[in-house]
C-alpha positions in Angstrom: 0.4 0.1 -0.2 1.3 3.3 -0.6 0.7 6.0 1.6 0.6 10.0 1.2 1.5 11.3 4.8 -0.3 14.5 3.8 -2.7 15.4 6.9 -2.7 19.0 7.8 -5.2 20.2 10.7 -8.2 21.9 9.0 -8.4 25.3 10.7 -5.3 26.5 8.8 -5.8 25.5 5.2 -9.4 26.7 5.9 -7.7 29.9 6.5 -6.3 30.4 3.5 -8.6 28.5 1.4 -10.7 31.4 2.5 -8.4 34.2 1.2 -7.9 32.1 -2.0 -11.8 32.0 -2.2 -11.4 35.6 -3.9 -9.8 34.0 -7.3 -11.9 31.2 -7.9 -15.0 34.4 -8.9 -17.1 31.4 -7.4 -18.8 34.0 -4.9 -22.5 33.6 -3.8 -25.4 36.1 -3.3 -25.7 34.7 0.4 -22.1 35.0 1.1 -22.2 38.9 0.0 -25.2 39.5 2.2 -23.6 38.0 5.0 -20.7 40.0 4.7 -22.4 43.3 3.9 -24.5 42.8 7.0 -21.2 42.3 8.9 -19.9 45.4 7.9 -22.6 47.0 9.1 -22.8 45.1 12.6 -19.0 46.0 13.1 -19.4 49.7 12.2 -21.6 49.6 15.1 -20.5 47.1 17.8 -16.7 48.0 17.4 -16.1 44.6 18.6 -14.2 43.2 14.9 -11.5 45.2 13.2 -12.3 47.3 10.0 -14.6 45.3 7.3 -12.0 46.7 4.8 -9.9 44.0 6.2 -11.1 41.5 3.9 -10.5 43.6 1.2 -7.2 43.8 1.9 -6.5 40.4 1.5 -7.8 40.2 -1.6 -5.5 43.4 -2.6 -2.2 41.9 -1.4 -2.9 38.3 -3.0 -3.9 39.9 -6.7 -0.9 42.1 -6.3 1.4 38.9 -5.1 -0.2 36.1 -6.8 2.9 34.2 -6.1 2.0 34.3 -2.4 -1.0 31.4 -2.8 1.6 28.8 -3.9 4.1 29.8 -1.2 1.4 29.3 1.4 0.1 26.4 0.2 3.3 24.3 0.8 2.0 24.0 4.1 0.5 21.1 3.1 -3.5 19.6 2.0 -5.9 17.7 3.9 -4.8 14.5 2.3 -7.8 14.8 0.0 -8.0 16.6 -3.1 -11.7 17.7 -3.1 -11.6 20.8 -1.5 -14.4 23.2 -1.1 -13.9 26.8 -1.0 -17.5 27.4 -0.4 -17.1 25.3 2.9 -14.1 26.5 4.1 -15.6 30.2 4.0 -19.1 28.5 5.4 -18.4 25.9 8.1 -21.0 27.4 10.7 -23.6 27.9 8.0 -26.1 26.4 6.1 -25.0 28.1 3.0 -26.9 25.9 -0.4 -23.5 26.8 -2.6 -21.3 24.5 0.1 -24.1 22.2 1.0 -24.2 21.3 -3.1 -20.6 21.1 -3.1 -19.9 19.1 -0.3 -22.6 16.8 -1.8 -20.8 16.5 -5.3 -17.0 16.1 -3.5 -18.4 13.1 -0.9 -16.7 10.2 -1.5 -17.6 6.6 0.9 -14.8 4.1 1.5 -15.4 0.5 3.1 -13.0 0.0 5.3 -13.7 -3.5 6.3 -16.8 -5.4 7.4 -19.7 -3.2 8.2 -16.9 -0.2 8.5 -17.1 2.8 6.1 -15.2 6.1 6.3 -17.4 8.6 4.8 -14.5 11.1 3.3 -15.6 15.0 2.6 -14.0 18.0 2.1 -11.8 18.9 5.2 -12.9 16.2 7.0 -14.0 12.1 7.8 -16.4 10.7 9.2 -16.9 6.6 10.1 -20.0 5.2 9.8 -20.4 1.6 11.8 -23.5 -1.1 11.2 -24.5 -3.0 13.6 -27.7 -5.2 14.0 -29.2 -2.4 16.3 -28.6 0.3 14.3 -26.0 2.7 12.9 -23.4 4.1 14.9 -21.5 7.4 13.4 -18.1 9.0 14.6 -18.5 12.6 14.4 -20.8 14.5 11.6 -18.7 17.1 10.0 -19.2 21.0 9.6 -22.8 22.7 9.3 -22.7 22.3 5.6 -22.0 18.9 5.2 -24.8 17.4 7.0 -26.9 17.1 3.7 -24.3 15.4 2.5 -23.5 13.0 5.2 -27.4 11.8 5.4 -26.9 11.2 1.7 -23.2 9.3 2.1 -25.1 7.2 5.2 -28.5 6.1 3.1 -26.2 4.9 0.1 -24.7 2.5 2.5 -28.1 1.4 4.9 -31.4 2.4 5.8 -31.1 1.6 9.4 -31.9 4.4 11.8 -28.9 5.8 13.2 -28.7 4.4 17.1 -25.6 6.2 18.0 -23.4 9.5 17.5 -20.3 10.0 19.0 -18.1 13.3 18.8 -14.3 12.8 18.9 -14.6 16.8 19.9 -16.6 19.9 19.7 -14.8 21.9 16.4 -16.8 22.9 13.9 -16.0 20.2 11.5 -16.2 17.5 14.0 -20.3 17.8 15.0 -21.8 20.6 13.5 -23.6 18.6 10.6 -25.8 16.7 13.2 -28.5 19.3 12.2 -29.3 17.4 9.0 -29.6 13.9 10.5 -32.0 15.2 12.9 -34.1 17.0 10.9 -34.8 13.8 9.1 -36.4 12.0 11.8 -33.3 10.1 13.3 -33.6 10.2 17.1 -30.0 9.0 18.3 -28.0 9.2 21.2 -25.4 11.3 21.0 -21.9 11.2 23.3 -19.4 13.5 24.1 -16.9 13.9 26.8 -18.1 16.2 29.7 -15.9 19.1 28.3 -17.7 19.3 25.2 -20.1 21.9 27.2 -18.2 24.3 27.5 -16.8 24.3 24.0 -19.7 24.8 22.5 -20.7 27.8 24.9 -17.5 29.1 24.0 -18.4 29.5 20.8 -21.4 31.5 21.5 -19.9 33.6 24.2 -16.4 34.6 21.5 -18.5 34.0 18.9 -16.7 37.6 17.2 -13.3 36.8 18.3 -13.5 33.3 17.3 -14.7 34.6 13.6 -11.7 36.6 13.5 -8.9 34.0 14.3 -11.1 31.2 12.0 -11.8 33.9 9.1 -15.4 33.2 9.2 -18.4 35.5 8.9 -19.4 36.4 12.1 -22.7 36.1 11.9 -22.9 32.6 11.0 -21.5 32.1 14.5 -24.2 30.6 16.8 -26.0 32.6 18.8 -27.5 30.7 21.2 -27.7 27.1 22.3 -30.5 26.3 19.8 -27.6 26.5 17.0 -26.1 23.4 17.9 -27.0 19.9 18.5 -25.7 19.0 22.1 -25.1 15.5 23.3 -27.6 13.6 25.0 -24.5 11.2 27.2 -21.7 12.4 28.7 -18.7 11.0 30.4 -15.2 11.8 32.0 -12.3 9.3 31.4 -13.4 6.4 29.5 -16.7 4.9 28.4 -17.1 1.0 27.2 -20.7 0.1 25.6 -21.9 -2.2 23.1 -24.6 -1.9 20.1 -25.3 -4.7 18.1 -22.9 -7.0 19.3 -20.1 -4.7 18.5 -17.9 -3.2 21.0 -17.1 0.4 21.9 -14.0 2.2 24.3 -14.1 5.7 24.2 -10.9 7.0 25.6 -10.3 10.5 26.5 -7.2 12.9 26.6 -6.3 16.4 26.4 -5.1 17.2 23.1 -6.1 19.3 20.4 -9.2 20.2 22.7 -9.9 19.4 25.8 -13.0 17.5 25.3 -11.0 15.0 22.6 -11.4 11.4 22.3 -10.5 8.3 20.4 -12.9 5.1 19.6 -11.6 1.8 19.5 -13.4 -1.1 18.1 -11.4 -3.9 19.9 -13.0 -7.0 17.9 -12.0 -5.3 14.9 -8.7 -3.9 16.1 -9.8 -0.5 14.4 -8.8 2.8 16.1 -10.6 6.1 15.0 -8.1 8.7 16.0 -9.8 11.9 15.7 -7.2 14.5 15.8 -4.3 13.0 17.8 -2.9 12.2 14.6 -2.3 14.2 11.7 0.4 12.7 9.5 3.0 15.8 10.3 3.9 17.4 13.1 0.8 18.7 14.8 -1.6 21.4 15.0 0.0 21.7 19.2 1.2 25.1 19.1 -1.3 27.0 17.6 -0.7 30.6 18.6 -4.6 31.4 17.7 -6.0 28.8 19.4 -7.0 28.2 23.2 -4.5 25.8 25.1 -3.6 22.7 24.0 -2.3 20.0 26.0 0.6 18.8 24.9 1.6 16.4 27.7 -1.7 14.5 27.9 -1.0 14.7 24.0 1.7 12.4 24.2 -0.4 9.9 26.7 -2.8 9.7 24.3 -0.4 8.5 21.3 1.1 6.1 23.6 -2.2 4.6 24.5 -3.7 4.5 20.8 0.1 2.3 20.0 0.0 -0.1 23.1 -3.8 -1.1 21.6 -1.7 -2.1 18.5 -4.5 -1.4 15.7 -4.5 -3.1 12.9 -6.3 -0.1 11.1 -6.4 3.6 11.8 -8.8 5.9 10.4 -8.0 9.8 11.0 -10.4 12.3 11.1 -8.3 14.1 8.3 -6.8 12.2 5.7 -6.8 8.5 4.2 -7.1 5.3 6.1 -3.6 3.3 7.2 -4.1 -0.2 7.0 -0.7 -1.6 7.7 0.1 -2.4 11.6 3.8 -2.0 11.0 3.0 1.6 9.4 0.8 2.6 12.2 3.2 2.1 14.7 5.7 3.7 13.1 3.7 7.1 13.0 2.3 6.5 15.9 5.8 5.9 17.8 7.7 8.8 15.9 5.0 11.1 16.8 5.5 10.4 20.7 9.1 10.5 20.3 8.7 14.2 18.8 6.2 15.3 21.1 7.8 13.8 24.5 11.3 15.5 23.3 9.9 18.9 23.0 8.0 18.7 26.4 10.9 17.5 28.1 13.2 20.2 26.4 10.9 23.0 27.8 10.1 21.9 31.2 14.2 21.5 31.5 14.6 25.1 30.6 11.5 26.5 33.2 13.3 24.6 35.7 16.9 26.0 34.6 15.6 29.2 35.2 16.1 30.2 31.3 14.0 33.6 30.3 10.8 32.3 28.3 12.1 33.4 24.8 15.2 31.3 25.7 13.7 28.3 25.8 11.8 28.1 22.7 14.1 29.2 20.6 16.4 26.9 21.8 14.2 23.6 20.8 15.0 21.8 18.0 14.6 18.2 17.2 17.3 15.8 16.6 18.1 15.3 13.1 16.7 11.8 13.3 13.5 12.8 14.1 13.6 16.5 12.1 14.2 15.5 9.0 11.5 12.4 9.6 8.8 12.4 6.6 5.9 12.4 9.3 7.3 15.1 11.3 7.4 17.8 8.4 6.9 21.1 10.3 4.4 22.4 7.9 1.6 24.3 10.4 3.7 24.7 13.3 7.3 24.4 14.3 8.8 23.0 17.5 9.4 26.0 18.8 5.7 27.0 18.5 5.0 23.5 20.6 7.7 24.7 22.9 5.7 27.9 23.2 2.4 26.4 24.2 3.7 24.2 27.0 5.1 27.2 28.4 1.8 28.8 28.1 0.2 26.0 29.8 2.6 25.5 33.1 3.3 29.8 33.5 1.9 32.9 33.7 1.4 35.4 31.0 4.4 37.7 31.9 7.4 36.7 29.4 10.1 37.1 32.2 10.9 40.3 30.7 11.2 43.1 33.7 9.2 46.3 31.6 6.8 43.9 30.2 4.9 43.5 33.5 3.8 46.9 33.1 4.7 48.2 29.8 4.4 51.8 28.3 2.0 51.1 25.0 3.5 49.9 21.9 2.6 53.7 20.4 4.9 55.1 23.1 7.5 53.0 22.3 7.2 52.9 18.5 7.6 57.1 18.9 10.9 57.2 21.0 12.5 54.4 18.7 11.7 56.6 15.7 13.3 59.3 17.5 16.4 57.8 18.4 17.0 57.0 14.6 16.6 60.1 13.9 13.1 60.1 12.0 11.2 57.8 10.7 12.7 58.1 6.9 16.0 57.4 8.6 14.1 54.2 10.3 12.5 53.1 6.7 16.2 53.4 5.6 17.5 51.2 8.4 14.8 48.8 7.9 15.9 48.3 4.2 19.3 47.7 4.4 18.9 45.0 7.8 16.6 43.0 6.0 19.1 41.9 3.3 20.9 40.8 6.7 18.5 39.4 9.2 15.2 39.8 7.7 13.5 38.5 11.4 15.2 41.4 13.1 14.0 44.0 10.4 10.2 43.1 10.9 11.0 44.3 14.3 11.7 47.7 13.5 9.2 47.5 10.4 6.3 47.0 13.5 7.6 50.0 15.6 8.0 52.3 12.7 4.3 51.1 11.4 2.8 51.6 15.4 4.3 55.4 15.3 3.2 56.3 11.8 0.7 53.7 10.5 -0.6 56.3 7.5 3.2 57.1 6.3 3.0 55.8 3.3 6.8 54.7 3.0 6.1 52.4 6.3 3.1 51.3 4.8 5.4 49.9 1.4 7.9 48.8 4.0 5.4 46.8 6.0 4.5 45.2 3.0 7.7 44.5 1.7 9.1 42.8 4.4 5.8 40.6 5.8 6.1 39.5 1.8 9.2 38.6 2.2 8.6 36.6 5.6 6.0 34.6 3.7 8.4 34.0 0.8 10.9 32.6 3.3 11.7 29.0 3.6 11.5 28.9 7.6 8.0 30.3 7.8 5.6 27.6 8.4 1.8 28.2 7.0 0.2 29.7 10.2 2.4 32.0 10.7 2.1 32.6 7.1 -1.1 33.8 7.3 -0.6 36.1 10.4 1.8 37.9 8.0 -0.7 37.9 5.4 -3.3 39.4 7.4 -1.1 41.9 8.5 -0.6 43.1 5.2 -4.1 42.9 4.3 -4.8 45.3 7.2 -2.0 48.0 6.0 -3.1 47.4 2.2 -6.5 48.2 3.1 -5.5 51.4 4.7 -3.9 52.5 1.8 -6.8 53.4 -0.1 
């Protein structure tokens, strides 16, 4: 069996697809109405940055088309059937997204009575039992109708049980279509999933910003989600129609994540613990990830010695030897990053010194399953530091700092004025691109409307995106900053 280990986490490429969608010419009326409504909402509430930011992205990508290919180097889902409409409307029943997902959904038989339903961005798993169907995950909201059609192409039995592996939008928002079709399943999830659902409501504008989704599509209240009917804490074992299911919870990408083990079939449904590359354990835009518990999850899965591994993103792995290698090498990498970070904390190193010093040894760094596409080992170290310490970065002046604007003003004065600082930055970027971006930030914080400063920022962060040292998540941060600056130039 030939395996292609390209399984990035949905969040990163989703953001890029959202941006790249401007090039497709496939804009739809409902999305335009949503965007217009959101502009009005933003102008009234002031809770989200200027709506022109989105237009800024369009301008930046049109003026710098080479950025598209560079960002795409961050990887793919392990699935060629991308859906831009779905990626732009993950929380909605957008008709174009629904139809596109229907067209691109595939059903793959994994073993006797077990199927993978492979949709754009995410997979669901269906298990047929004598008492009805068991479904693991339900996709994002516009995936619901496609999921229902796929299920009915397999079996007309009722859906007995749904298992949510965790509360991310691509894993449990498609349930509405099954309920509207008359299904009345039990829905099982970890007890922390409820908190995640409530957070989607409480932080709807913030989550929309960091996920590049229209804020008006985020849930307004509890009726916008289909909630679990059964919660558990650590482990749950049950039998349905002669098939045994074991659910095991470990904090990882979320604090409500679980994996599903079918012991008689030796099938592991691995949720997002396994991603086929250095995983999304250091995402600077997301809530805390638990690397130590993630290590425990990988160990537990490897110890069960599955014959088949069904990930939430990417293809099935059905060779036990490759499954073991995939899990164990990931475990070694996460343990190495974790150990180095903890040792640095105990040694009293300044926090930036800790993560800057973390680097995987050669045999791990060069391993094809540990490619740094989405985040780096240093990013994961930052997440570990954040988990075990406070918000202070160990720099004394940062405890009660002067505003960035005041700091920037003094830096510009010391440089002899804006023109001198811009000239200095342009010389410096030839020697040290990362260092030059600090000075560009100061220049921009001091004089954001200065055209020379604006162009400097665009040039520097374009180069940072094009740098081979950048991974996709940071590229998107740079792109967003460029978009904000570019929008303000009109």
